[in-house]
TIVEXPA-134251 format. One record per residue (C-alpha): residue in one letter; x, y, z. Coordinates in pm, whole numbers, padded with zeros to 5 digits, always signed. Last residue first. Example, Ala and Ser with C-alpha at 12.3 -4.5 7.8 and 13.67 -1.06 7.14 Angstrom:
REM residues 2
S+01367-00106+00714/A+01230-00450+00780/
//
This chain:
REM residues 164
X-00813+03065-02812/X-00689+03285-02525/X-00567+02989-02319/X-00362+02864-02614/X-00194+03204-02652/X-00113+03224-02281/X+00026+02870-02280/X+00237+02940-02591/X+00369+03264-02441/X+00454+03091-02113/X+00642+02818-02302/X+00840+03079-02501/X+00922+03267-02180/X+01033+02938-02020/X+01253+02860-02322/X+01410+03207-02300/X+01487+03158-01929/X+01635+02816-02009/X+01867+02966-02271/X+01971+03251-02041/X+02052+03009-01759/X+02247+02781-01997/X+02460+03075-02114/X+02514+03197-01759/X+02622+02845-01657/X+02859+02817-01955/X+03041+03141-01881/X+02924+03496-01811/X+03123+03517-01483/X+02852+03746-01347/X+02593+03468-01390/X+02827+03223-01214/X+02884+03459-00923/X+02512+03522-00884/X+02423+03151-00884/X+02703+03075-00639/X+03034+02942-00759/X+03209+02670-00955/X+03284+02642-01326/X+03430+02394-01577/X+03408+02065-01388/X+03469+01797-01650/X+03227+01514-01728/X+03131+01647-02072/X+03064+01990-01922/X+03005+02007-01550/X+02904+02316-01357/X+02948+02300-00980/X+02704+02519-00790/X+02781+02633-00438/X+02550+02775-00172/X+02244+02656-00366/X+01967+02912-00432/X+01971+02865-00811/X+01941+02487-00783/X+01585+02424-00905/X+01596+02719-01147/X+01880+02539-01326/X+01661+02266-01474/X+01937+02018-01562/X+01976+01912-01203/X+02189+01706-00967/X+02141+01819-00609/X+02385+01743-00328/X+02256+01842+00013/X+02464+01844+00330/X+02249+01903+00634/X+02158+02196+00857/X+01900+02341+00621/X+01814+02090+00349/X+01473+02024+00508/X+01351+02379+00442/X+01496+02404+00092/X+01347+02063+00006/X+01004+02176+00127/X+01016+02498-00077/X+01140+02296-00376/X+00847+02057-00338/X+00589+02336-00346/X+00766+02505-00641/X+00776+02176-00832/X+00405+02126-00764/X+00329+02460-00932/X+00570+02400-01223/X+00445+02049-01308/X+00657+01764-01180/X+00855+01500-01368/X+01196+01667-01328/X+01152+01758-00961/X+01419+01546-00791/X+01657+01547-01091/X+01902+01350-00876/X+01872+01462-00515/X+02129+01333-00266/X+02041+01443+00086/X+02294+01386+00364/X+02202+01364+00733/X+01903+01143+00641/X+01546+01213+00763/X+01416+00864+00670/X+01057+00988+00651/X+01164+01277+00424/X+01333+01036+00183/X+01020+00824+00151/X+00817+01144+00096/X+01057+01239-00187/X+01017+00894-00343/X+00637+00923-00316/X+00658+01267-00483/X+00862+01121-00770/X+00614+00838-00816/X+00332+01094-00833/X+00524+01296-01093/X+00583+00989-01308/X+00217+00892-01284/X+00106+00624-01040/X-00061+00297-01137/X-00309+00175-00877/X-00253-00179-00763/X-00083-00502-00859/X+00219-00343-01028/X+00238-00036-00806/X-00008+00105-00558/X-00249-00060-00314/X-00459+00194-00127/X-00406+00189+00252/X-00283+00552+00255/X-00617+00678+00116/X-00850+00378+00073/X-01032+00504-00237/X-00751+00741-00339/X-00849+01100-00423/X-00742+01244-00084/X-00408+01063-00110/X-00340+01227-00448/X-00415+01579-00318/X-00209+01486-00008/X+00112+01405-00197/X+00269+01752-00184/X+00599+01605-00053/X+00563+01789+00280/X+00207+01660+00321/X+00316+01303+00240/X+00607+01331+00485/X+00367+01452+00754/X+00127+01164+00681/X+00404+00904+00700/X+00538+01050+01026/X+00187+01045+01177/X+00136+00686+01061/X+00448+00561+01240/X+00799+00487+01114/X+01013+00277+01346/X+01239+00149+01070/X+01269+00349+00749/X+01339+00122+00452/X+00992+00152+00302/X+00782+00404+00498/X+00647+00576+00185/X+00572+00248+00004/X+00421+00096+00318/X+00187+00397+00345/X+00096+00366-00025/X+00000+00000+00000/
//
């Protein structure tokens, strides 16, 4: 079931911890739609979850474990923008006081990191904060500008489609 899925690998987890992790991972809208809420079977023999829902379950599982080091590999890649912002706010909050390593192609998800390491073909080519890297006008600044333009293009398309 969903509760077992969230608590997987975390000994001593109780229902309150599972529910808090689900809230923090923005899973409650899904839970509220499920016929048996946290007791609903998910996975191969149960309800199929979308990519974004699977990602939120994985984040909830991490939150339950409360590890001293967080390793996030494209943690929000399958989420819509609104849910991504909710999750990022949670990740920022739980990252305080612990080492967090985030791997991301969507630069907006790491812009507030203390240090950003920019890799190009497996080689580290830049290191610094978001502001430092933008001022350096190197690869990171180029990628940031490209992604900002893509977001503007996406927003324009969405606005145009909504007007039709």
